[in-house]
C-alpha atoms as a printed R data frame, in Angstrom:
    type eleno elety resid chain resno       x      y       z
1   ATOM     1    CA   MET     A     1 -63.058 70.578 -20.734
2   ATOM     2    CA   LEU     A     2 -65.530 67.507 -20.844
3   ATOM     3    CA   TYR     A     3 -64.771 64.208 -21.748
4   ATOM     4    CA   ASP     A     4 -67.540 61.708 -22.538
5   ATOM     5    CA   ILE     A     5 -66.354 58.385 -21.234
6   ATOM     6    CA   SER     A     6 -69.519 56.573 -22.138
7   ATOM     7    CA   VAL     A     7 -69.412 53.596 -24.675
8   ATOM     8    CA   ALA     A     8 -71.917 54.276 -27.488
9   ATOM     9    CA   VAL     A     9 -74.690 51.539 -27.281
10  ATOM    10    CA   ARG     A    10 -76.150 50.453 -30.348
11  ATOM    11    CA   VAL     A    11 -77.141 47.043 -32.010
12  ATOM    12    CA   GLY     A    12 -73.955 45.057 -31.999
13  ATOM    13    CA   THR     A    13 -72.224 46.662 -29.053
14  ATOM    14    CA   PRO     A    14 -70.483 43.851 -27.319
15  ATOM    15    CA   GLU     A    15 -72.319 42.189 -24.518
16  ATOM    16    CA   TRP     A    16 -70.725 39.828 -21.952
17  ATOM    17    CA   PRO     A    17 -70.813 36.459 -23.672
18  ATOM    18    CA   GLY     A    18 -74.204 34.814 -22.724
19  ATOM    19    CA   ASP     A    19 -75.888 38.049 -21.752
20  ATOM    20    CA   ALA     A    20 -78.770 39.524 -23.378
21  ATOM    21    CA   PRO     A    21 -77.557 41.826 -26.270
22  ATOM    22    CA   PHE     A    22 -78.963 45.245 -27.021
23  ATOM    23    CA   GLY     A    23 -81.835 45.609 -29.237
24  ATOM    24    CA   CYS     A    24 -83.972 48.390 -30.389
25  ATOM    25    CA   GLY     A    25 -86.959 48.845 -32.763
26  ATOM    26    CA   TRP     A    26 -89.887 50.882 -33.702
27  ATOM    27    CA   THR     A    27 -93.373 50.965 -32.078
28  ATOM    28    CA   THR     A    28 -94.954 53.507 -34.374
29  ATOM    29    CA   ARG     A    29 -93.474 55.553 -37.251
30  ATOM    30    CA   ILE     A    30 -94.409 58.783 -38.725
31  ATOM    31    CA   ALA     A    31 -93.649 57.462 -42.164
32  ATOM    32    CA   ASP     A    32 -96.260 54.811 -41.514
33  ATOM    33    CA   GLY     A    33 -98.841 57.558 -40.798
34  ATOM    34    CA   ALA     A    34 -98.364 57.749 -36.984
35  ATOM    35    CA   THR     A    35 -98.302 60.988 -35.157
36  ATOM    36    CA   VAL     A    36 -94.917 60.440 -33.688
37  ATOM    37    CA   ASN     A    37 -92.010 58.223 -33.898
38  ATOM    38    CA   LEU     A    38 -91.705 55.746 -30.786
39  ATOM    39    CA   SER     A    39 -88.860 53.609 -30.334
40  ATOM    40    CA   SER     A    40 -88.328 50.645 -27.926
41  ATOM    41    CA   ILE     A    41 -85.230 49.066 -26.506
42  ATOM    42    CA   SER     A    42 -84.468 45.709 -24.908
43  ATOM    43    CA   GLY     A    43 -81.408 43.941 -23.598
44  ATOM    44    CA   SER     A    44 -79.156 43.759 -20.346
45  ATOM    45    CA   PRO     A    45 -78.429 46.886 -18.280
46  ATOM    46    CA   HIS     A    46 -74.792 45.631 -18.485
47  ATOM    47    CA   VAL     A    47 -74.293 46.442 -22.022
48  ATOM    48    CA   GLY     A    48 -72.306 49.622 -22.314
49  ATOM    49    CA   THR     A    49 -71.303 51.847 -19.472
50  ATOM    50    CA   HIS     A    50 -73.100 50.918 -16.401
51  ATOM    51    CA   ALA     A    51 -73.031 50.714 -12.599
52  ATOM    52    CA   ASP     A    52 -73.094 47.299 -10.902
53  ATOM    53    CA   ALA     A    53 -75.508 47.034  -7.868
54  ATOM    54    CA   PRO     A    54 -74.403 44.789  -4.947
55  ATOM    55    CA   LEU     A    55 -77.382 42.663  -5.976
56  ATOM    56    CA   HIS     A    56 -75.282 41.514  -8.982
57  ATOM    57    CA   VAL     A    57 -73.260 39.234  -6.555
58  ATOM    58    CA   HIS     A    58 -75.399 38.535  -3.603
59  ATOM    59    CA   ASP     A    59 -79.148 37.916  -3.390
60  ATOM    60    CA   ASP     A    60 -79.458 39.777  -0.093
61  ATOM    61    CA   TRP     A    61 -77.408 42.855  -1.082
62  ATOM    62    CA   PRO     A    62 -78.997 46.168  -2.454
63  ATOM    63    CA   ALA     A    63 -80.423 46.581  -6.022
64  ATOM    64    CA   SER     A    64 -79.969 49.361  -8.587
65  ATOM    65    CA   ASP     A    65 -82.351 51.839  -6.935
66  ATOM    66    CA   ALA     A    66 -80.006 51.801  -3.933
67  ATOM    67    CA   LEU     A    67 -76.975 53.106  -5.914
68  ATOM    68    CA   PRO     A    68 -75.851 56.285  -4.148
69  ATOM    69    CA   LEU     A    69 -75.535 59.513  -6.282
70  ATOM    70    CA   ALA     A    70 -72.673 60.740  -4.143
71  ATOM    71    CA   ALA     A    71 -70.481 57.835  -5.016
72  ATOM    72    CA   PHE     A    72 -70.701 58.628  -8.773
73  ATOM    73    CA   VAL     A    73 -70.047 62.340  -8.539
74  ATOM    74    CA   GLY     A    74 -66.914 63.946  -7.311
75  ATOM    75    CA   ASP     A    75 -63.114 63.915  -7.533
76  ATOM    76    CA   ALA     A    76 -61.645 61.155  -9.311
77  ATOM    77    CA   LEU     A    77 -58.092 59.755 -10.504
78  ATOM    78    CA   VAL     A    78 -57.616 58.206 -13.930
79  ATOM    79    CA   LEU     A    79 -54.782 55.802 -13.629
80  ATOM    80    CA   ASP     A    80 -53.101 54.137 -16.691
81  ATOM    81    CA   VAL     A    81 -52.528 50.473 -16.082
82  ATOM    82    CA   SER     A    82 -52.507 49.361 -19.570
83  ATOM    83    CA   ALA     A    83 -48.982 48.201 -19.162
84  ATOM    84    CA   PHE     A    84 -50.006 45.342 -16.995
85  ATOM    85    CA   ALA     A    85 -50.763 41.998 -18.087
86  ATOM    86    CA   SER     A    86 -54.125 40.243 -17.516
87  ATOM    87    CA   GLY     A    87 -55.015 39.022 -13.928
88  ATOM    88    CA   PRO     A    88 -54.245 40.747 -10.634
89  ATOM    89    CA   MET     A    89 -51.903 43.575 -11.122
90  ATOM    90    CA   PRO     A    90 -48.960 44.623  -8.835
91  ATOM    91    CA   LEU     A    91 -50.649 47.808  -7.747
92  ATOM    92    CA   ALA     A    92 -50.425 48.110  -3.936
93  ATOM    93    CA   ALA     A    93 -53.025 49.804  -1.773
94  ATOM    94    CA   ASP     A    94 -50.215 51.948  -0.271
95  ATOM    95    CA   ASP     A    95 -49.113 53.224  -3.718
96  ATOM    96    CA   PRO     A    96 -48.600 57.019  -3.223
97  ATOM    97    CA   ARG     A    97 -50.721 57.821  -6.218
98  ATOM    98    CA   LEU     A    98 -53.735 56.356  -4.390
99  ATOM    99    CA   ALA     A    99 -53.395 58.444  -1.299
100 ATOM   100    CA   GLY     A   100 -56.685 60.249  -0.660
101 ATOM   101    CA   VAL     A   101 -58.306 58.807  -3.795
102 ATOM   102    CA   GLU     A   102 -62.075 58.477  -3.391
103 ATOM   103    CA   ARG     A   103 -62.951 57.523  -7.076
104 ATOM   104    CA   LEU     A   104 -60.393 55.425  -9.070
105 ATOM   105    CA   LEU     A   105 -60.771 54.926 -12.761
106 ATOM   106    CA   LEU     A   106 -58.518 52.267 -14.247
107 ATOM   107    CA   ARG     A   107 -57.688 52.709 -17.825
108 ATOM   108    CA   THR     A   108 -56.463 49.054 -18.957
109 ATOM   109    CA   GLY     A   109 -56.832 49.688 -22.667
110 ATOM   110    CA   ARG     A   110 -59.040 46.650 -22.884
111 ATOM   111    CA   THR     A   111 -62.398 48.152 -23.764
112 ATOM   112    CA   ILE     A   112 -65.474 47.100 -25.745
113 ATOM   113    CA   ALA     A   113 -65.627 50.708 -27.233
114 ATOM   114    CA   ASP     A   114 -63.651 49.510 -30.337
115 ATOM   115    CA   GLY     A   115 -66.367 47.144 -31.090
116 ATOM   116    CA   ARG     A   116 -64.811 43.945 -29.791
117 ATOM   117    CA   PHE     A   117 -65.152 42.087 -26.521
118 ATOM   118    CA   PRO     A   118 -61.575 41.609 -24.892
119 ATOM   119    CA   PRO     A   119 -60.140 38.257 -23.987
120 ATOM   120    CA   ASP     A   120 -58.704 39.428 -20.775
121 ATOM   121    CA   TRP     A   121 -57.588 42.434 -18.749
122 ATOM   122    CA   PRO     A   122 -55.685 43.476 -15.656
123 ATOM   123    CA   VAL     A   123 -57.658 43.797 -12.419
124 ATOM   124    CA   LEU     A   124 -57.125 44.818  -8.827
125 ATOM   125    CA   ALA     A   125 -56.251 42.080  -6.387
126 ATOM   126    CA   PRO     A   126 -59.126 41.476  -3.947
127 ATOM   127    CA   ASP     A   127 -57.036 42.259  -0.990
128 ATOM   128    CA   THR     A   128 -55.958 45.621  -2.524
129 ATOM   129    CA   ALA     A   129 -59.573 46.452  -3.400
130 ATOM   130    CA   ALA     A   130 -60.688 45.546   0.208
131 ATOM   131    CA   THR     A   131 -57.888 47.753   1.806
132 ATOM   132    CA   LEU     A   132 -58.692 50.784  -0.481
133 ATOM   133    CA   ALA     A   133 -62.249 50.514   0.435
134 ATOM   134    CA   ALA     A   134 -61.582 50.451   4.174
135 ATOM   135    CA   ARG     A   135 -59.550 53.569   3.689
136 ATOM   136    CA   GLY     A   136 -62.424 55.454   2.279
137 ATOM   137    CA   LEU     A   137 -62.426 54.566  -1.499
138 ATOM   138    CA   LYS     A   138 -65.953 55.157  -2.769
139 ATOM   139    CA   LEU     A   139 -65.700 53.826  -6.378
140 ATOM   140    CA   VAL     A   140 -63.741 51.845  -8.806
141 ATOM   141    CA   GLY     A   141 -64.319 52.257 -12.456
142 ATOM   142    CA   VAL     A   142 -62.732 50.419 -15.325
143 ATOM   143    CA   ASP     A   143 -62.816 50.513 -19.122
144 ATOM   144    CA   ALA     A   144 -62.770 46.666 -19.200
145 ATOM   145    CA   PRO     A   145 -66.040 44.842 -18.948
146 ATOM   146    CA   SER     A   146 -65.655 43.969 -15.305
147 ATOM   147    CA   VAL     A   147 -63.706 44.814 -12.186
148 ATOM   148    CA   ASP     A   148 -62.971 41.066 -12.012
149 ATOM   149    CA   ALA     A   149 -61.244 38.905 -14.426
150 ATOM   150    CA   ARG     A   150 -63.084 37.377 -17.295
151 ATOM   151    CA   GLU     A   151 -62.740 33.860 -16.028
152 ATOM   152    CA   ASN     A   152 -63.372 34.600 -12.474
153 ATOM   153    CA   ARG     A   153 -66.608 32.808 -11.074
154 ATOM   154    CA   THR     A   154 -66.429 34.048  -7.528
155 ATOM   155    CA   LEU     A   155 -66.226 37.910  -8.230
156 ATOM   156    CA   ASP     A   156 -63.694 38.492  -5.619
157 ATOM   157    CA   VAL     A   157 -63.154 42.012  -6.384
158 ATOM   158    CA   HIS     A   158 -66.893 42.935  -6.673
159 ATOM   159    CA   ARG     A   159 -67.332 41.338  -3.301
160 ATOM   160    CA   ALA     A   160 -64.395 43.148  -1.675
161 ATOM   161    CA   LEU     A   161 -65.539 46.492  -3.079
162 ATOM   162    CA   PHE     A   162 -69.253 46.104  -2.071
163 ATOM   163    CA   GLY     A   163 -68.338 44.650   1.210
164 ATOM   164    CA   GLY     A   164 -66.325 47.679   2.064
165 ATOM   165    CA   GLY     A   165 -68.941 50.192   0.952
166 ATOM   166    CA   ALA     A   166 -67.444 50.950  -2.394
167 ATOM   167    CA   TRP     A   167 -69.142 50.855  -5.856
168 ATOM   168    CA   VAL     A   168 -68.444 49.646  -9.217
169 ATOM   169    CA   LEU     A   169 -68.477 51.297 -12.667
170 ATOM   170    CA   GLU     A   170 -67.552 49.334 -15.898
171 ATOM   171    CA   ASN     A   171 -67.255 49.527 -19.588
172 ATOM   172    CA   LEU     A   172 -65.797 53.046 -19.580
173 ATOM   173    CA   ASP     A   173 -64.291 54.629 -22.637
174 ATOM   174    CA   LEU     A   174 -61.058 56.189 -21.434
175 ATOM   175    CA   ARG     A   175 -59.095 55.971 -24.737
176 ATOM   176    CA   ALA     A   176 -58.944 59.811 -25.147
177 ATOM   177    CA   VAL     A   177 -58.391 60.599 -21.460
178 ATOM   178    CA   PRO     A   178 -55.011 61.392 -20.162
179 ATOM   179    CA   ALA     A   179 -53.957 59.994 -16.615
180 ATOM   180    CA   GLY     A   180 -54.724 62.568 -14.022
181 ATOM   181    CA   ARG     A   181 -57.271 64.144 -11.727
182 ATOM   182    CA   TYR     A   182 -60.832 64.986 -12.827
183 ATOM   183    CA   GLU     A   183 -64.205 65.330 -11.581
184 ATOM   184    CA   LEU     A   184 -66.543 62.343 -12.322
185 ATOM   185    CA   ILE     A   185 -70.288 62.917 -13.230
186 ATOM   186    CA   ALA     A   186 -71.729 59.638 -13.713
187 ATOM   187    CA   PRO     A   187 -75.213 59.137 -11.964
188 ATOM   188    CA   PRO     A   188 -76.888 55.865 -12.609
189 ATOM   189    CA   GLN     A   189 -80.423 55.747 -14.076
190 ATOM   190    CA   ARG     A   190 -82.853 55.117 -11.536
191 ATOM   191    CA   LEU     A   191 -84.079 51.744 -12.175
192 ATOM   192    CA   VAL     A   192 -85.853 49.628  -9.496
193 ATOM   193    CA   GLY     A   193 -84.804 46.079  -8.341
194 ATOM   194    CA   LEU     A   194 -82.073 45.390 -10.962
195 ATOM   195    CA   ASP     A   195 -78.572 44.117 -10.749
196 ATOM   196    CA   ALA     A   196 -77.193 47.179 -12.670
197 ATOM   197    CA   ALA     A   197 -78.133 50.428 -14.181
198 ATOM   198    CA   PRO     A   198 -76.903 52.257 -17.229
199 ATOM   199    CA   VAL     A   199 -74.777 55.396 -16.814
200 ATOM   200    CA   ARG     A   200 -73.931 58.384 -18.822
201 ATOM   201    CA   ALA     A   201 -70.284 59.010 -17.569
202 ATOM   202    CA   VAL     A   202 -68.456 62.277 -18.063
203 ATOM   203    CA   LEU     A   203 -65.143 63.649 -16.751
204 ATOM   204    CA   ARG     A   204 -64.384 67.327 -16.270
205 ATOM   205    CA   ARG     A   205 -61.163 68.945 -15.790
206 ATOM   206    CA   PRO     A   206 -61.038 70.898 -12.430
């Protein structure tokens, strides 16, 4: 069974406040006498489901073309953390559910998939993120707009994950996905030199 966990991107899909919104239009139309329909798009690569690149938080870190395919394909655990309040959640790195997990997808229940930008959401504590990365965690994905809290300006969780060799997947749609183990298939688009890349993310029951 396949679960499409990508947010549908259209005009009006919520962007991070202050970021460039998604836009689209037509370059040529058959109805106007052209041979083909040609569309164009604009906006931030952070609109909708996307992978952050380390460049997002540090000028000297790798850009979007360095995102490794292996991190975005493989076994994953969907963990329901929707009962937690906003801010760092009391989820310890030694939680037995996290033992041996290489890709962790957090279902916070605060998603833009319902057409609204959430005011807040729970996040990993930076120390927990750093410890999990040191133990072999390859990726953290969230259905929220960020792995960091909305008002956080130092992006400590991003830095802890990237600094430990882990990667970041944001704006997932996990509303229809039961907690449990899956295969994640979410390769980032091969864009060069950016701080993020759009992703079509899918979960498959093993």
